[in-house]
N, C-alpha and C positions, 0 to 999 in steps of 0.2 A: 565518169568515177573521178572525183577531183582529191586532190590531197586533205587533210582533214585540217580541221580549223585549230589556229595560234593557241599555242599553251606556252603556259610559264612550268619553268624547274621547280621541283617541290625540295631540291634537296642541293648542293654543290659545293667543292670545297678545293683546294691547292694540293694534290699528292708530290710530296717529298721525292722522287727517283732516284737518281744519285749525280755525282758531276756536280751539285751546285743547282740541279735543274727542279723546277716544281712547275708541271703538270695541272691544267686545270680541266676539272671535271664537272660535269650537273648532270642531274638523271630528272628525269617529268613520266610524265604517265600515270600508269598503277602500281606502287610501289609491290604489288605480288604478283604482278604480269610477267608474261615471258621476256627474260631478258633482252635485250637488241643494242650492240656497240655502235656507231655510225664513226665511218672514218671518212677524215675532209680531203680533198682533193688538194692540189702542187705541186709538190710539197710545199707547204707554210700559207695555205689559205686561211687555215681557222677555220672552227664551224661556226655556220651561222643559224640563226633563232628557227628557217625556213626547215632545216632536216628532220626539226621533231615532226615533221607535219606526213612524212611518208608511213608513220603507223598509227594505230587505233589505239588514242592514248587511256582506253577502256581493258586492251589486250596486252598492249605492252608496257616495260618497265625500259626507259627508253635512257640510251647511256650517250652524251656527246663528251667530246673531249678535245682541245686543241694539240695538237701534237707538241716538239720540241721546237721551244723559238718560236710558236705561231700563236696568235691569238691575242689570248690571254696568262700562257705560258708564260714564265720568266726562266733564265733570262731571257731578253726577243733578239731575235735575228738579227734585227734592224742593228741593234746594237755591235761594234765591229769589234768591240772587247770580248764576245761572246762565241768562245770556243763552239767551234761546228764538227771540230773531229769525236766531238761526245753526241753527235746527231747522226745515224745512220740508224736502217732500217733495223737491223738487231736489238739498236736502244729504244723502239717504236716498241716492238713485238715485247721486248723485258717490259716495256713500262704499259703498255695492254695487260701484260699477265698482273703486272703488280698493279692494275686499277682492279681487276677481275677479282683479286683476291679480297683488296680492299673493302670491294662492295659485296663480297660471298655470294659471288655469282659462281655455279659451277660451269653451266655452258652460255652461250649467248649466238645469236645468230648476228652475223657483222653486213655492215651495209656496208659499201663504199662506192665511191665517184670517182673517174679519173686515178690519181694517183692513188686515193682511197683503193680500189679496187686490186689495184698492185699490193699495196701491202697488205690487202684484206686476202686474197691469193696466198700469199705467202705466209700469213699468219697460221693462215687453216694448213697448208701443206705440213709448216713446224711443230704446230699444235691444233693436231684433227680431232683428239677427243675432246675440244671444247668448246669447239665451233657446230653449230647444231643444223647451223644453215647459213648458205652465203647469196647477198639481193647485192647485185652490182650491173653498175650502169656507166657507157664513157670508156668502156672496160680497154685496158691495158696492162702490160704484163714486164712492161720497165727494161726492155730490149735494148740492145744496143744499136739495132736497127732502127727501131722505134727515134730513140732519140736523132740518129741522122737521117731518121725521114723529115722530125718535127724543125729540127734547124740550119740540115741543108738541101734536102729532099725537096720541101715544098717550095725553093726557092725559085724554080720552073716556072709556078702556078702565084706567085706573089714579088716578080722583080724586082720591081722598085723597093717594096718594103726588104726586101733581102740584100738588096745594095748596101741600101742605108745601117741597115746591122751590122755589115761586113766591114763599112769604113768604121764602124764604134770601135774594130778590133784592132791589133799592131798588123800591121801588115805581114810579119813573119810566122801570124798564128790561124791566119784564116784557111787555111787548105787540113787544118786537124781538127780537134775536136773542139769544136766551136762553144760547146756547153763551157766545158773547162778553163778555153782563152777567155771566155764573158769572166766567168768566176775568180778569176786571178786579178782582174781589175776593179771587182767588187772586193776583193780583199785589201788592196793599195791604202798606202799609211794616207792616201792624198784623199780626203773625202770630196774635191770635185770630180773626179776618177772617179771614184763610188758610184756618186751621185749619175755622173754619164753611162755610165755599164749598164745603172738597174734601172735606168729612162731606153735605153736602147733594148732591153732584154722585153723590157715588158709591152713597146712599142711593136716588137716585133712579132709577140704573142698574142695581143690587142690583132695586128693584118691577118695571120694566120692561122689563129683558131677561135674563129668567131665564139664569144661567149655572151649571156644577160646582160644586159646595161648596167644593173647592180658592179659585176664585177669591173666592168672595163671603168666605170665609176672609181671603184677603188683604189686603180691604178695612178689615179689623181695625188694622192695622198703620200709625199716624199716615204712617210716611215715605214706605209705597208709595203710600198715599192721596195724599197728597201731590204727589209724581210724577206718579202716574196721571191725577188728575183735573187737574192743570196743564198736562199734556202734553195731553190729549182735547179741553177746552176750548181750546185754542190753536190743534187744526187743524181743529175743528170750528167755530170761530169764526172763523175765516178761509177758508172753503170747499176746506179741506185744501191750499191753497196749488197748486190744477188752474188758478188761471184764472178761477174767477167762470161762471158759466152762460152757455149761448148757445140762443139760441132755447128755452131752457124745457129742455133736457140739458145735462148736465154732461158736464164731458169727457171723462171715459173711455169713455162712450156715445156721445159725438159722434166720436170718434175710433177705434167698433171696429173696423171697417176695417182699421186697422193692425196688428190681429191678425193676419188674412191668411197663411197658410201655417203660422202654430205652434198645434199641436198642443195639446188643453187639456180639461180634465177640469172641471166645477162641480158641487158636490158640494151641496145645500142640504135643510132641514129644511122642510116643507111649511107648519109651521105661525111662521115665519122672521118678525117683524114687516117688515123688509124685504120680504116679497112682495106687501104692501100695496099698494106702489108699480109692481107687476110687473119689478122692476129686472133680476134674474136673468132671468125669458123674456126680456125684450129684450135684453141682453147675448149671449144664446146664440143669439137668431135674427140677430144683427147681428152675429154671431161664427161661418159657416160651419163653421171647422176644429173646433167645443166642442163636446164632449157633455155634457150637463143628467142628472142621478139625481137627483131627489126623493125625499125621504126623509119618508113618511109619520107624522104624528104627532110629529112631530122638529121642533124651534124652532132658537135661532140655533147653538149646540151640537146638532147631528144625534145625535149618540149614538152605541151601537155599529154600529147598521146604518150612519152614514156614517161611520165606521171602516174599515167592511169596506169600504165604495166607496173612500175615498182608498187603501187598502192595496192594493187592484185595481189603482185604477189606476197607482201607482208601478209595479208588478209589470208592470203592461204596457209601463211605459215604458220600464223597464228593457231589455229585450227589444231594445228599439230602437237600444242601444247609448249610445255619448258622442257 
């Protein structure tokens, strides 16, 4: 089972949210179809056209958006004058609600990848009445333990790349919150300091989290690289604005019981480094209405077999109607 053919949007716009932000959105597929919203990763990656292809265009009204500061939304996070203080998980969830109302949608399926899975889970926990189903891949929950693994723990597997990353940080900040330390450099008034920090961050991500070639190529664009690094470190350095830890658990796992009654599909590569913490397994077992598909010998990008599982899930949920 392959993804659906490429399609183009039939409508798009810029939604005024607040604090001077305007969020890009688009709709494709069937205007009368089952609504589905796609949450991109990063944070800060932006929504690409291939994300439309996980849905039957005859069955779904497919909504894509670029989250605050990302992609075509304005102002861009790459601009040092952009206020990141109004770019938090709570702001993004409020934007989703504003967009849902703007489009006249009562309930929608939420599809998310990587950071998009964190945002989708928290959105469903906070607004369960408007989420019909969840389809998530490269699953994460935004916990402090996950950030520590990805910024420090993986250093034992990629020691040379990690040493280069640490060398880019001030000596006195190499033992603390590495994402926050990098973010402070990205907020420097010196453009050269900001550029070196952005490259150090994306070089480490490229080395430690294998991604499709297209994603890596985007890091060669200094504007994208800056906006991406600034947004990721802003979120990772602040516990994803989820309220910190609680008894060793992140907020999303702690509140997994709030997902009761929301059907969900989790698609995860067996070699995704997040699995070292058992995150997706723990989430699945805390959420009785979820199903888990593990794709053997796949990483953060679950590849063709992962795509098959994701399409099979949206096809199945299409039959549940709107």
